[in-house]
Gaussian input, Z-matrix of N, CA and C with variables (Angstrom, degrees):
# hf/3-21g

backbone

0 1
 N
 C     1     B1
 C     2     B2     1     A1
 N     3     B3     2     A2     1     D1
 C     4     B4     3     A3     2     D2
 C     5     B5     4     A4     3     D3
 N     6     B6     5     A5     4     D4
 C     7     B7     6     A6     5     D5
 C     8     B8     7     A7     6     D6
 N     9     B9     8     A8     7     D7
 C    10    B10     9     A9     8     D8
 C    11    B11    10    A10     9     D9
 N    12    B12    11    A11    10    D10
 C    13    B13    12    A12    11    D11
 C    14    B14    13    A13    12    D12
 N    15    B15    14    A14    13    D13
 C    16    B16    15    A15    14    D14
 C    17    B17    16    A16    15    D15
 N    18    B18    17    A17    16    D16
 C    19    B19    18    A18    17    D17
 C    20    B20    19    A19    18    D18
 N    21    B21    20    A20    19    D19
 C    22    B22    21    A21    20    D20
 C    23    B23    22    A22    21    D21
 N    24    B24    23    A23    22    D22
 C    25    B25    24    A24    23    D23
 C    26    B26    25    A25    24    D24
 N    27    B27    26    A26    25    D25
 C    28    B28    27    A27    26    D26
 C    29    B29    28    A28    27    D27
 N    30    B30    29    A29    28    D28
 C    31    B31    30    A30    29    D29
 C    32    B32    31    A31    30    D30
 N    33    B33    32    A32    31    D31
 C    34    B34    33    A33    32    D32
 C    35    B35    34    A34    33    D33
 N    36    B36    35    A35    34    D34
 C    37    B37    36    A36    35    D35
 C    38    B38    37    A37    36    D36
 N    39    B39    38    A38    37    D37
 C    40    B40    39    A39    38    D38
 C    41    B41    40    A40    39    D39
 N    42    B42    41    A41    40    D40
 C    43    B43    42    A42    41    D41
 C    44    B44    43    A43    42    D42
 N    45    B45    44    A44    43    D43
 C    46    B46    45    A45    44    D44
 C    47    B47    46    A46    45    D45
 N    48    B48    47    A47    46    D46
 C    49    B49    48    A48    47    D47
 C    50    B50    49    A49    48    D48
 N    51    B51    50    A50    49    D49
 C    52    B52    51    A51    50    D50
 C    53    B53    52    A52    51    D51
 N    54    B54    53    A53    52    D52
 C    55    B55    54    A54    53    D53
 C    56    B56    55    A55    54    D54
 N    57    B57    56    A56    55    D55
 C    58    B58    57    A57    56    D56
 C    59    B59    58    A58    57    D57
 N    60    B60    59    A59    58    D58
 C    61    B61    60    A60    59    D59
 C    62    B62    61    A61    60    D60
 N    63    B63    62    A62    61    D61
 C    64    B64    63    A63    62    D62
 C    65    B65    64    A64    63    D63
 N    66    B66    65    A65    64    D64
 C    67    B67    66    A66    65    D65
 C    68    B68    67    A67    66    D66
 N    69    B69    68    A68    67    D67
 C    70    B70    69    A69    68    D68
 C    71    B71    70    A70    69    D69
 N    72    B72    71    A71    70    D70
 C    73    B73    72    A72    71    D71
 C    74    B74    73    A73    72    D72
 N    75    B75    74    A74    73    D73
 C    76    B76    75    A75    74    D74
 C    77    B77    76    A76    75    D75
 N    78    B78    77    A77    76    D76
 C    79    B79    78    A78    77    D77
 C    80    B80    79    A79    78    D78
 N    81    B81    80    A80    79    D79
 C    82    B82    81    A81    80    D80
 C    83    B83    82    A82    81    D81
 N    84    B84    83    A83    82    D82
 C    85    B85    84    A84    83    D83
 C    86    B86    85    A85    84    D84
 N    87    B87    86    A86    85    D85
 C    88    B88    87    A87    86    D86
 C    89    B89    88    A88    87    D87
 N    90    B90    89    A89    88    D88
 C    91    B91    90    A90    89    D89
 C    92    B92    91    A91    90    D90
 N    93    B93    92    A92    91    D91
 C    94    B94    93    A93    92    D92
 C    95    B95    94    A94    93    D93
 N    96    B96    95    A95    94    D94
 C    97    B97    96    A96    95    D95
 C    98    B98    97    A97    96    D96
 N    99    B99    98    A98    97    D97
 C   100   B100    99    A99    98    D98
 C   101   B101   100   A100    99    D99
 N   102   B102   101   A101   100   D100
 C   103   B103   102   A102   101   D101
 C   104   B104   103   A103   102   D102
 N   105   B105   104   A104   103   D103
 C   106   B106   105   A105   104   D104
 C   107   B107   106   A106   105   D105
 N   108   B108   107   A107   106   D106
 C   109   B109   108   A108   107   D107
 C   110   B110   109   A109   108   D108
 N   111   B111   110   A110   109   D109
 C   112   B112   111   A111   110   D110
 C   113   B113   112   A112   111   D111
 N   114   B114   113   A113   112   D112
 C   115   B115   114   A114   113   D113
 C   116   B116   115   A115   114   D114
 N   117   B117   116   A116   115   D115
 C   118   B118   117   A117   116   D116
 C   119   B119   118   A118   117   D117
 N   120   B120   119   A119   118   D118
 C   121   B121   120   A120   119   D119
 C   122   B122   121   A121   120   D120
 N   123   B123   122   A122   121   D121
 C   124   B124   123   A123   122   D122
 C   125   B125   124   A124   123   D123
 N   126   B126   125   A125   124   D124
 C   127   B127   126   A126   125   D125
 C   128   B128   127   A127   126   D126
 N   129   B129   128   A128   127   D127
 C   130   B130   129   A129   128   D128
 C   131   B131   130   A130   129   D129
 N   132   B132   131   A131   130   D130
 C   133   B133   132   A132   131   D131
 C   134   B134   133   A133   132   D132
 N   135   B135   134   A134   133   D133
 C   136   B136   135   A135   134   D134
 C   137   B137   136   A136   135   D135
 N   138   B138   137   A137   136   D136
 C   139   B139   138   A138   137   D137
 C   140   B140   139   A139   138   D138
 N   141   B141   140   A140   139   D139
 C   142   B142   141   A141   140   D140
 C   143   B143   142   A142   141   D141
 N   144   B144   143   A143   142   D142
 C   145   B145   144   A144   143   D143
 C   146   B146   145   A145   144   D144
 N   147   B147   146   A146   145   D145
 C   148   B148   147   A147   146   D146
 C   149   B149   148   A148   147   D147
 N   150   B150   149   A149   148   D148
 C   151   B151   150   A150   149   D149
 C   152   B152   151   A151   150   D150
 N   153   B153   152   A152   151   D151
 C   154   B154   153   A153   152   D152
 C   155   B155   154   A154   153   D153
 N   156   B156   155   A155   154   D154
 C   157   B157   156   A156   155   D155
 C   158   B158   157   A157   156   D156
 N   159   B159   158   A158   157   D157
 C   160   B160   159   A159   158   D158
 C   161   B161   160   A160   159   D159
 N   162   B162   161   A161   160   D160
 C   163   B163   162   A162   161   D161
 C   164   B164   163   A163   162   D162
 N   165   B165   164   A164   163   D163
 C   166   B166   165   A165   164   D164
 C   167   B167   166   A166   165   D165
 N   168   B168   167   A167   166   D166
 C   169   B169   168   A168   167   D167
 C   170   B170   169   A169   168   D168
 N   171   B171   170   A170   169   D169
 C   172   B172   171   A171   170   D170
 C   173   B173   172   A172   171   D171
 N   174   B174   173   A173   172   D172
 C   175   B175   174   A174   173   D173
 C   176   B176   175   A175   174   D174
 N   177   B177   176   A176   175   D175
 C   178   B178   177   A177   176   D176
 C   179   B179   178   A178   177   D177
 N   180   B180   179   A179   178   D178
 C   181   B181   180   A180   179   D179
 C   182   B182   181   A181   180   D180
 N   183   B183   182   A182   181   D181
 C   184   B184   183   A183   182   D182
 C   185   B185   184   A184   183   D183
 N   186   B186   185   A185   184   D184
 C   187   B187   186   A186   185   D185
 C   188   B188   187   A187   186   D186
 N   189   B189   188   A188   187   D187
 C   190   B190   189   A189   188   D188
 C   191   B191   190   A190   189   D189
 N   192   B192   191   A191   190   D190
 C   193   B193   192   A192   191   D191
 C   194   B194   193   A193   192   D192
 N   195   B195   194   A194   193   D193
 C   196   B196   195   A195   194   D194
 C   197   B197   196   A196   195   D195
 N   198   B198   197   A197   196   D196
 C   199   B199   198   A198   197   D197
 C   200   B200   199   A199   198   D198
 N   201   B201   200   A200   199   D199
 C   202   B202   201   A201   200   D200
 C   203   B203   202   A202   201   D201
 N   204   B204   203   A203   202   D202
 C   205   B205   204   A204   203   D203
 C   206   B206   205   A205   204   D204
 N   207   B207   206   A206   205   D205
 C   208   B208   207   A207   206   D206
 C   209   B209   208   A208   207   D207
 N   210   B210   209   A209   208   D208
 C   211   B211   210   A210   209   D209
 C   212   B212   211   A211   210   D210
 N   213   B213   212   A212   211   D211
 C   214   B214   213   A213   212   D212
 C   215   B215   214   A214   213   D213
 N   216   B216   215   A215   214   D214
 C   217   B217   216   A216   215   D215
 C   218   B218   217   A217   216   D216
 N   219   B219   218   A218   217   D217
 C   220   B220   219   A219   218   D218
 C   221   B221   220   A220   219   D219
 N   222   B222   221   A221   220   D220
 C   223   B223   222   A222   221   D221
 C   224   B224   223   A223   222   D222
 N   225   B225   224   A224   223   D223
 C   226   B226   225   A225   224   D224
 C   227   B227   226   A226   225   D225
 N   228   B228   227   A227   226   D226
 C   229   B229   228   A228   227   D227
 C   230   B230   229   A229   228   D228
 N   231   B231   230   A230   229   D229
 C   232   B232   231   A231   230   D230
 C   233   B233   232   A232   231   D231
 N   234   B234   233   A233   232   D232
 C   235   B235   234   A234   233   D233
 C   236   B236   235   A235   234   D234
 N   237   B237   236   A236   235   D235
 C   238   B238   237   A237   236   D236
 C   239   B239   238   A238   237   D237
 N   240   B240   239   A239   238   D238
 C   241   B241   240   A240   239   D239
 C   242   B242   241   A241   240   D240
 N   243   B243   242   A242   241   D241
 C   244   B244   243   A243   242   D242
 C   245   B245   244   A244   243   D243
 N   246   B246   245   A245   244   D244
 C   247   B247   246   A246   245   D245
 C   248   B248   247   A247   246   D246
 N   249   B249   248   A248   247   D247
 C   250   B250   249   A249   248   D248
 C   251   B251   250   A250   249   D249
 N   252   B252   251   A251   250   D250
 C   253   B253   252   A252   251   D251
 C   254   B254   253   A253   252   D252
 N   255   B255   254   A254   253   D253
 C   256   B256   255   A255   254   D254
 C   257   B257   256   A256   255   D255
 N   258   B258   257   A257   256   D256
 C   259   B259   258   A258   257   D257
 C   260   B260   259   A259   258   D258
 N   261   B261   260   A260   259   D259
 C   262   B262   261   A261   260   D260
 C   263   B263   262   A262   261   D261
 N   264   B264   263   A263   262   D262
 C   265   B265   264   A264   263   D263
 C   266   B266   265   A265   264   D264
 N   267   B267   266   A266   265   D265
 C   268   B268   267   A267   266   D266
 C   269   B269   268   A268   267   D267
 N   270   B270   269   A269   268   D268
 C   271   B271   270   A270   269   D269
 C   272   B272   271   A271   270   D270
 N   273   B273   272   A272   271   D271
 C   274   B274   273   A273   272   D272
 C   275   B275   274   A274   273   D273
 N   276   B276   275   A275   274   D274
 C   277   B277   276   A276   275   D275
 C   278   B278   277   A277   276   D276
 N   279   B279   278   A278   277   D277
 C   280   B280   279   A279   278   D278
 C   281   B281   280   A280   279   D279
 N   282   B282   281   A281   280   D280
 C   283   B283   282   A282   281   D281
 C   284   B284   283   A283   282   D282
 N   285   B285   284   A284   283   D283
 C   286   B286   285   A285   284   D284
 C   287   B287   286   A286   285   D285
 N   288   B288   287   A287   286   D286
 C   289   B289   288   A288   287   D287
 C   290   B290   289   A289   288   D288
 N   291   B291   290   A290   289   D289
 C   292   B292   291   A291   290   D290
 C   293   B293   292   A292   291   D291
 N   294   B294   293   A293   292   D292
 C   295   B295   294   A294   293   D293
 C   296   B296   295   A295   294   D294
 N   297   B297   296   A296   295   D295
 C   298   B298   297   A297   296   D296
 C   299   B299   298   A298   297   D297
 N   300   B300   299   A299   298   D298
 C   301   B301   300   A300   299   D299
 C   302   B302   301   A301   300   D300
 N   303   B303   302   A302   301   D301
 C   304   B304   303   A303   302   D302
 C   305   B305   304   A304   303   D303
 N   306   B306   305   A305   304   D304
 C   307   B307   306   A306   305   D305
 C   308   B308   307   A307   306   D306
 N   309   B309   308   A308   307   D307
 C   310   B310   309   A309   308   D308
 C   311   B311   310   A310   309   D309
 N   312   B312   311   A311   310   D310
 C   313   B313   312   A312   311   D311
 C   314   B314   313   A313   312   D312
 N   315   B315   314   A314   313   D313
 C   316   B316   315   A315   314   D314
 C   317   B317   316   A316   315   D315
 N   318   B318   317   A317   316   D316
 C   319   B319   318   A318   317   D317
 C   320   B320   319   A319   318   D318
 N   321   B321   320   A320   319   D319
 C   322   B322   321   A321   320   D320
 C   323   B323   322   A322   321   D321
 N   324   B324   323   A323   322   D322
 C   325   B325   324   A324   323   D323
 C   326   B326   325   A325   324   D324
 N   327   B327   326   A326   325   D325
 C   328   B328   327   A327   326   D326
 C   329   B329   328   A328   327   D327
 N   330   B330   329   A329   328   D328
 C   331   B331   330   A330   329   D329
 C   332   B332   331   A331   330   D330
 N   333   B333   332   A332   331   D331
 C   334   B334   333   A333   332   D332
 C   335   B335   334   A334   333   D333
 N   336   B336   335   A335   334   D334
 C   337   B337   336   A336   335   D335
 C   338   B338   337   A337   336   D336
 N   339   B339   338   A338   337   D337
 C   340   B340   339   A339   338   D338
 C   341   B341   340   A340   339   D339

   B1=1.4379
   B2=1.5256
   B3=1.3185
   B4=1.4549
   B5=1.5218
   B6=1.3104
   B7=1.4563
   B8=1.5228
   B9=1.3105
   B10=1.4611
   B11=1.5217
   B12=1.3331
   B13=1.4522
   B14=1.5135
   B15=1.3333
   B16=1.4633
   B17=1.5213
   B18=1.3473
   B19=1.4554
   B20=1.5182
   B21=1.3246
   B22=1.4504
   B23=1.5209
   B24=1.3220
   B25=1.4636
   B26=1.5238
   B27=1.3313
   B28=1.4574
   B29=1.5261
   B30=1.3270
   B31=1.4603
   B32=1.5239
   B33=1.3298
   B34=1.4548
   B35=1.5200
   B36=1.3229
   B37=1.4645
   B38=1.5217
   B39=1.3341
   B40=1.4569
   B41=1.5244
   B42=1.3372
   B43=1.4562
   B44=1.5273
   B45=1.3162
   B46=1.4659
   B47=1.5243
   B48=1.3193
   B49=1.4663
   B50=1.5273
   B51=1.3417
   B52=1.4563
   B53=1.5226
   B54=1.3282
   B55=1.4624
   B56=1.5181
   B57=1.3228
   B58=1.4604
   B59=1.5241
   B60=1.3315
   B61=1.4679
   B62=1.5263
   B63=1.3495
   B64=1.4654
   B65=1.5312
   B66=1.3240
   B67=1.4707
   B68=1.5268
   B69=1.3244
   B70=1.4622
   B71=1.5254
   B72=1.3355
   B73=1.4636
   B74=1.5251
   B75=1.3403
   B76=1.4682
   B77=1.5210
   B78=1.3347
   B79=1.4621
   B80=1.5196
   B81=1.3384
   B82=1.4617
   B83=1.5202
   B84=1.3292
   B85=1.4620
   B86=1.5298
   B87=1.3148
   B88=1.4576
   B89=1.5231
   B90=1.3350
   B91=1.4660
   B92=1.5233
   B93=1.3387
   B94=1.4650
   B95=1.5190
   B96=1.3228
   B97=1.4502
   B98=1.5292
   B99=1.3377
   B100=1.4635
   B101=1.5274
   B102=1.2992
   B103=1.4630
   B104=1.5232
   B105=1.3330
   B106=1.4615
   B107=1.5167
   B108=1.3327
   B109=1.4682
   B110=1.5196
   B111=1.3309
   B112=1.4608
   B113=1.5225
   B114=1.3175
   B115=1.4675
   B116=1.5184
   B117=1.3448
   B118=1.4635
   B119=1.5252
   B120=1.3277
   B121=1.4687
   B122=1.5292
   B123=1.3345
   B124=1.4629
   B125=1.5322
   B126=1.3093
   B127=1.4648
   B128=1.5277
   B129=1.3240
   B130=1.4765
   B131=1.5232
   B132=1.3351
   B133=1.4701
   B134=1.5167
   B135=1.3293
   B136=1.4602
   B137=1.5240
   B138=1.3071
   B139=1.4593
   B140=1.5228
   B141=1.3248
   B142=1.4522
   B143=1.5253
   B144=1.3264
   B145=1.4531
   B146=1.5151
   B147=1.3224
   B148=1.4609
   B149=1.5206
   B150=1.3223
   B151=1.4584
   B152=1.5261
   B153=1.3225
   B154=1.4664
   B155=1.5183
   B156=1.3327
   B157=1.4602
   B158=1.5299
   B159=1.3266
   B160=1.4664
   B161=1.5234
   B162=1.3245
   B163=1.4605
   B164=1.5198
   B165=1.2975
   B166=1.4615
   B167=1.5204
   B168=1.3042
   B169=1.4598
   B170=1.5213
   B171=1.3093
   B172=1.4561
   B173=1.5133
   B174=1.3159
   B175=1.4605
   B176=1.5266
   B177=1.3433
   B178=1.4627
   B179=1.5233
   B180=1.3131
   B181=1.4595
   B182=1.5291
   B183=1.3200
   B184=1.4521
   B185=1.5248
   B186=1.3224
   B187=1.4630
   B188=1.5167
   B189=1.3041
   B190=1.4617
   B191=1.5189
   B192=1.3154
   B193=1.4590
   B194=1.5189
   B195=1.3253
   B196=1.4558
   B197=1.5178
   B198=1.3060
   B199=1.4604
   B200=1.5241
   B201=1.3333
   B202=1.4598
   B203=1.5208
   B204=1.3230
   B205=1.4619
   B206=1.5253
   B207=1.3369
   B208=1.4589
   B209=1.5307
   B210=1.3214
   B211=1.4653
   B212=1.5290
   B213=1.3285
   B214=1.4580
   B215=1.5245
   B216=1.3399
   B217=1.4678
   B218=1.5283
   B219=1.3347
   B220=1.4617
   B221=1.5283
   B222=1.3287
   B223=1.4645
   B224=1.5250
   B225=1.3287
   B226=1.4652
   B227=1.5271
   B228=1.3233
   B229=1.4718
   B230=1.5228
   B231=1.3137
   B232=1.4688
   B233=1.5304
   B234=1.3175
   B235=1.4730
   B236=1.5238
   B237=1.3291
   B238=1.4645
   B239=1.5293
   B240=1.3337
   B241=1.4657
   B242=1.5296
   B243=1.3243
   B244=1.4645
   B245=1.5303
   B246=1.3180
   B247=1.4665
   B248=1.5292
   B249=1.3242
   B250=1.4721
   B251=1.5347
   B252=1.3440
   B253=1.4563
   B254=1.5178
   B255=1.3353
   B256=1.4636
   B257=1.5285
   B258=1.3219
   B259=1.4623
   B260=1.5260
   B261=1.3230
   B262=1.4633
   B263=1.5248
   B264=1.3351
   B265=1.4622
   B266=1.5174
   B267=1.3168
   B268=1.4586
   B269=1.5186
   B270=1.3338
   B271=1.4658
   B272=1.5337
   B273=1.3244
   B274=1.4580
   B275=1.5110
   B276=1.3426
   B277=1.4603
   B278=1.5273
   B279=1.3376
   B280=1.4596
   B281=1.5157
   B282=1.3240
   B283=1.4642
   B284=1.5304
   B285=1.3078
   B286=1.4608
   B287=1.5231
   B288=1.3195
   B289=1.4733
   B290=1.5278
   B291=1.3170
   B292=1.4553
   B293=1.5224
   B294=1.3220
   B295=1.4589
   B296=1.5236
   B297=1.3276
   B298=1.4514
   B299=1.5343
   B300=1.3204
   B301=1.4558
   B302=1.5258
   B303=1.3196
   B304=1.4655
   B305=1.5215
   B306=1.3350
   B307=1.4654
   B308=1.5353
   B309=1.3208
   B310=1.4724
   B311=1.5312
   B312=1.3341
   B313=1.4700
   B314=1.5252
   B315=1.3324
   B316=1.4627
   B317=1.5131
   B318=1.3315
   B319=1.4594
   B320=1.5260
   B321=1.3387
   B322=1.4554
   B323=1.5203
   B324=1.3329
   B325=1.4618
   B326=1.5154
   B327=1.3190
   B328=1.4566
   B329=1.5243
   B330=1.3279
   B331=1.4633
   B332=1.5244
   B333=1.3212
   B334=1.4538
   B335=1.5183
   B336=1.3294
   B337=1.4538
   B338=1.5181
   B339=1.3037
   B340=1.4826
   B341=1.5126
   A1=108.69
   A2=117.33
   A3=122.28
   A4=109.62
   A5=115.31
   A6=120.86
   A7=109.37
   A8=115.73
   A9=120.82
   A10=107.70
   A11=116.40
   A12=121.75
   A13=108.96
   A14=116.95
   A15=123.34
   A16=112.47
   A17=116.91
   A18=119.38
   A19=110.95
   A20=114.44
   A21=122.93
   A22=106.38
   A23=117.01
   A24=121.70
   A25=108.24
   A26=115.99
   A27=122.45
   A28=107.37
   A29=116.59
   A30=119.59
   A31=108.75
   A32=115.45
   A33=120.02
   A34=111.36
   A35=115.80
   A36=120.62
   A37=110.52
   A38=116.84
   A39=122.06
   A40=108.78
   A41=117.91
   A42=120.83
   A43=114.40
   A44=117.82
   A45=119.25
   A46=110.40
   A47=116.83
   A48=120.56
   A49=111.25
   A50=116.94
   A51=119.62
   A52=111.24
   A53=116.87
   A54=119.87
   A55=112.20
   A56=117.33
   A57=119.89
   A58=110.83
   A59=117.10
   A60=120.36
   A61=110.41
   A62=115.51
   A63=119.54
   A64=111.58
   A65=117.75
   A66=119.98
   A67=109.89
   A68=116.52
   A69=120.64
   A70=111.25
   A71=117.05
   A72=121.20
   A73=112.05
   A74=116.46
   A75=120.91
   A76=113.77
   A77=117.36
   A78=119.87
   A79=111.61
   A80=117.13
   A81=122.21
   A82=110.25
   A83=115.55
   A84=121.17
   A85=110.31
   A86=114.89
   A87=121.73
   A88=107.93
   A89=116.73
   A90=120.46
   A91=112.58
   A92=116.88
   A93=120.33
   A94=108.18
   A95=116.23
   A96=120.44
   A97=110.24
   A98=115.19
   A99=121.99
   A100=105.55
   A101=117.14
   A102=120.29
   A103=112.55
   A104=117.73
   A105=121.53
   A106=115.03
   A107=117.52
   A108=120.25
   A109=109.80
   A110=115.56
   A111=121.31
   A112=107.36
   A113=117.07
   A114=120.53
   A115=110.64
   A116=115.30
   A117=121.73
   A118=109.55
   A119=115.12
   A120=121.40
   A121=108.87
   A122=116.79
   A123=119.34
   A124=111.85
   A125=116.59
   A126=125.12
   A127=105.79
   A128=118.90
   A129=119.65
   A130=115.15
   A131=118.02
   A132=120.75
   A133=113.09
   A134=117.95
   A135=121.10
   A136=110.12
   A137=115.91
   A138=121.93
   A139=109.09
   A140=119.55
   A141=125.68
   A142=112.70
   A143=113.95
   A144=121.16
   A145=110.69
   A146=114.86
   A147=122.28
   A148=107.26
   A149=116.74
   A150=121.98
   A151=107.87
   A152=115.75
   A153=122.72
   A154=108.47
   A155=116.13
   A156=122.62
   A157=108.68
   A158=115.77
   A159=120.91
   A160=111.44
   A161=114.25
   A162=123.05
   A163=105.70
   A164=117.78
   A165=122.53
   A166=114.50
   A167=118.24
   A168=120.02
   A169=107.84
   A170=115.94
   A171=121.02
   A172=112.31
   A173=114.80
   A174=121.93
   A175=108.87
   A176=116.49
   A177=120.52
   A178=113.56
   A179=118.24
   A180=121.17
   A181=109.00
   A182=114.86
   A183=120.07
   A184=109.30
   A185=115.68
   A186=120.45
   A187=110.68
   A188=115.92
   A189=120.49
   A190=111.00
   A191=115.95
   A192=122.19
   A193=107.04
   A194=116.28
   A195=118.82
   A196=108.84
   A197=115.56
   A198=121.69
   A199=109.75
   A200=116.32
   A201=123.10
   A202=108.27
   A203=115.77
   A204=121.55
   A205=108.87
   A206=116.94
   A207=121.23
   A208=108.78
   A209=116.98
   A210=120.73
   A211=111.48
   A212=115.91
   A213=120.62
   A214=110.50
   A215=116.53
   A216=122.61
   A217=108.30
   A218=116.49
   A219=120.80
   A220=112.39
   A221=117.77
   A222=120.19
   A223=111.62
   A224=116.58
   A225=120.55
   A226=110.94
   A227=116.53
   A228=119.57
   A229=111.33
   A230=117.62
   A231=120.58
   A232=109.37
   A233=117.18
   A234=120.50
   A235=110.81
   A236=117.41
   A237=121.16
   A238=110.69
   A239=117.03
   A240=120.82
   A241=111.80
   A242=117.21
   A243=120.36
   A244=109.53
   A245=117.43
   A246=120.51
   A247=111.16
   A248=115.95
   A249=121.99
   A250=112.19
   A251=117.80
   A252=120.01
   A253=115.76
   A254=117.89
   A255=119.64
   A256=108.17
   A257=115.76
   A258=118.95
   A259=109.18
   A260=114.80
   A261=120.56
   A262=109.25
   A263=115.77
   A264=121.37
   A265=108.88
   A266=116.01
   A267=121.77
   A268=107.58
   A269=115.77
   A270=120.49
   A271=110.07
   A272=114.76
   A273=119.93
   A274=113.11
   A275=116.71
   A276=120.20
   A277=113.23
   A278=118.60
   A279=120.71
   A280=111.60
   A281=115.40
   A282=121.77
   A283=109.10
   A284=116.45
   A285=123.04
   A286=109.96
   A287=117.83
   A288=119.79
   A289=113.58
   A290=117.94
   A291=121.09
   A292=108.89
   A293=114.96
   A294=121.94
   A295=107.23
   A296=116.30
   A297=120.99
   A298=108.15
   A299=115.12
   A300=122.17
   A301=108.47
   A302=115.80
   A303=121.01
   A304=108.07
   A305=115.43
   A306=120.25
   A307=109.03
   A308=118.83
   A309=120.45
   A310=115.65
   A311=119.22
   A312=120.71
   A313=112.48
   A314=117.43
   A315=121.32
   A316=116.08
   A317=119.04
   A318=121.67
   A319=109.31
   A320=116.13
   A321=120.49
   A322=111.76
   A323=114.77
   A324=122.60
   A325=107.29
   A326=116.69
   A327=120.85
   A328=110.84
   A329=113.78
   A330=121.56
   A331=104.76
   A332=115.48
   A333=121.51
   A334=111.28
   A335=114.72
   A336=121.35
   A337=110.84
   A338=114.59
   A339=118.84
   A340=112.65
   D1=132.91
   D2=178.56
   D3=-113.01
   D4=141.47
   D5=177.78
   D6=-113.57
   D7=142.03
   D8=175.40
   D9=-117.84
   D10=131.24
   D11=179.72
   D12=-72.75
   D13=117.25
   D14=-175.19
   D15=-94.23
   D16=-49.86
   D17=-175.92
   D18=-166.25
   D19=167.65
   D20=171.73
   D21=-110.34
   D22=130.51
   D23=178.01
   D24=-90.72
   D25=129.78
   D26=176.84
   D27=-118.51
   D28=115.25
   D29=176.55
   D30=-74.74
   D31=139.74
   D32=-172.01
   D33=-148.03
   D34=145.41
   D35=173.00
   D36=-69.11
   D37=-34.57
   D38=-179.97
   D39=-136.67
   D40=86.17
   D41=-173.22
   D42=-60.92
   D43=-33.92
   D44=-179.02
   D45=-68.00
   D46=-47.77
   D47=-179.07
   D48=-64.46
   D49=-48.50
   D50=-178.87
   D51=-67.81
   D52=-41.30
   D53=178.48
   D54=-62.08
   D55=-40.25
   D56=178.11
   D57=-68.07
   D58=-35.58
   D59=175.56
   D60=-58.08
   D61=-47.85
   D62=179.93
   D63=-67.60
   D64=-39.00
   D65=177.74
   D66=-58.42
   D67=-44.80
   D68=178.71
   D69=-66.88
   D70=-42.43
   D71=-178.57
   D72=-63.22
   D73=-38.96
   D74=-176.56
   D75=-94.89
   D76=-14.17
   D77=-174.81
   D78=73.20
   D79=28.95
   D80=-179.18
   D81=-93.41
   D82=169.38
   D83=-178.05
   D84=-105.21
   D85=150.42
   D86=177.01
   D87=-84.55
   D88=126.65
   D89=178.63
   D90=-110.57
   D91=-13.93
   D92=176.20
   D93=-158.49
   D94=137.95
   D95=178.11
   D96=-145.32
   D97=125.77
   D98=170.65
   D99=-145.05
   D100=176.42
   D101=-178.81
   D102=-61.85
   D103=-28.43
   D104=-174.93
   D105=-109.58
   D106=-2.70
   D107=-177.23
   D108=-154.30
   D109=138.15
   D110=-177.94
   D111=-143.37
   D112=113.79
   D113=-175.13
   D114=-113.22
   D115=134.91
   D116=177.03
   D117=-126.43
   D118=154.44
   D119=178.00
   D120=-143.90
   D121=161.80
   D122=176.64
   D123=-59.65
   D124=-38.88
   D125=175.12
   D126=-146.25
   D127=158.03
   D128=-174.26
   D129=-51.34
   D130=-37.99
   D131=-176.83
   D132=-107.35
   D133=16.37
   D134=-177.73
   D135=-112.07
   D136=130.68
   D137=176.79
   D138=-117.92
   D139=165.18
   D140=4.08
   D141=-79.87
   D142=159.23
   D143=177.24
   D144=-116.17
   D145=-177.55
   D146=173.56
   D147=-117.10
   D148=128.99
   D149=-179.13
   D150=-119.65
   D151=112.93
   D152=-178.45
   D153=-92.60
   D154=120.84
   D155=-173.27
   D156=-123.26
   D157=134.75
   D158=-177.30
   D159=-62.28
   D160=132.89
   D161=171.55
   D162=-139.45
   D163=124.40
   D164=-171.31
   D165=-80.79
   D166=25.10
   D167=173.69
   D168=-136.66
   D169=142.22
   D170=-178.58
   D171=-78.19
   D172=168.12
   D173=177.84
   D174=-65.60
   D175=134.58
   D176=-175.28
   D177=-117.28
   D178=-15.28
   D179=-176.95
   D180=-148.40
   D181=173.54
   D182=176.14
   D183=-57.18
   D184=139.23
   D185=179.12
   D186=-64.69
   D187=142.02
   D188=176.85
   D189=-85.59
   D190=-13.78
   D191=178.45
   D192=-135.70
   D193=136.47
   D194=173.75
   D195=-143.05
   D196=163.49
   D197=-178.61
   D198=-100.20
   D199=144.01
   D200=174.23
   D201=-113.95
   D202=137.05
   D203=178.74
   D204=-124.80
   D205=138.24
   D206=178.33
   D207=-112.96
   D208=105.02
   D209=-179.77
   D210=-88.26
   D211=169.05
   D212=172.51
   D213=-70.44
   D214=-37.48
   D215=-176.96
   D216=-133.75
   D217=101.43
   D218=-174.69
   D219=-59.51
   D220=-48.05
   D221=-177.17
   D222=-60.13
   D223=-45.15
   D224=-179.59
   D225=-65.03
   D226=-39.51
   D227=-178.39
   D228=-70.21
   D229=-40.91
   D230=176.98
   D231=-61.30
   D232=-45.44
   D233=179.05
   D234=-60.95
   D235=-41.74
   D236=179.80
   D237=-63.90
   D238=-45.09
   D239=-178.53
   D240=-67.46
   D241=-39.30
   D242=177.54
   D243=-65.09
   D244=-41.31
   D245=176.68
   D246=-63.70
   D247=-27.30
   D248=-179.95
   D249=-82.68
   D250=-8.18
   D251=177.02
   D252=121.30
   D253=-3.52
   D254=174.80
   D255=-72.37
   D256=159.94
   D257=175.04
   D258=-131.39
   D259=149.29
   D260=177.37
   D261=-70.22
   D262=143.51
   D263=-178.05
   D264=-131.64
   D265=135.58
   D266=173.90
   D267=-103.47
   D268=109.20
   D269=177.95
   D270=-109.44
   D271=19.77
   D272=-179.16
   D273=86.75
   D274=20.66
   D275=-175.74
   D276=-72.83
   D277=-17.65
   D278=179.70
   D279=66.08
   D280=-152.23
   D281=-177.59
   D282=-87.98
   D283=92.37
   D284=-177.51
   D285=-123.31
   D286=163.02
   D287=-179.83
   D288=-83.15
   D289=18.92
   D290=175.81
   D291=-128.75
   D292=160.44
   D293=178.45
   D294=-116.99
   D295=129.54
   D296=178.01
   D297=-93.72
   D298=126.65
   D299=176.94
   D300=-123.25
   D301=166.86
   D302=174.38
   D303=-131.16
   D304=143.00
   D305=176.50
   D306=-76.36
   D307=178.90
   D308=-176.62
   D309=-59.55
   D310=-19.63
   D311=176.19
   D312=-100.67
   D313=6.87
   D314=174.72
   D315=92.54
   D316=7.76
   D317=178.54
   D318=-76.24
   D319=120.51
   D320=-177.98
   D321=-74.11
   D322=148.11
   D323=170.90
   D324=-151.61
   D325=159.68
   D326=-176.70
   D327=-116.37
   D328=143.52
   D329=171.33
   D330=-109.82
   D331=110.89
   D332=-173.10
   D333=-78.25
   D334=152.01
   D335=176.79
   D336=-96.63
   D337=-174.08
   D338=-179.37
   D339=-65.35

């Protein structure tokens, strides 16, 4: 039996707003949108995607899963994401070659360095 990775589910208080934030941040396309679910992918037929699903409770603790992204230029990408609404987060990472950011609902993700 073979498995293919389809998507990552992100629980959200406002899936449309958060999903659109990520679509803009990543330059991905919207493949499904409703009040309770918002799915984006790198291209319409390319997976894995991110599927934002309504959950009526906010984030309460550090995420057990987060995404890592490797840009061409870490400093420029961090500045772009912060200008887009991400915020820097200190999760005790110390002096590492990655930067921890959080999206508007507090979900952590990393921008990796060289």
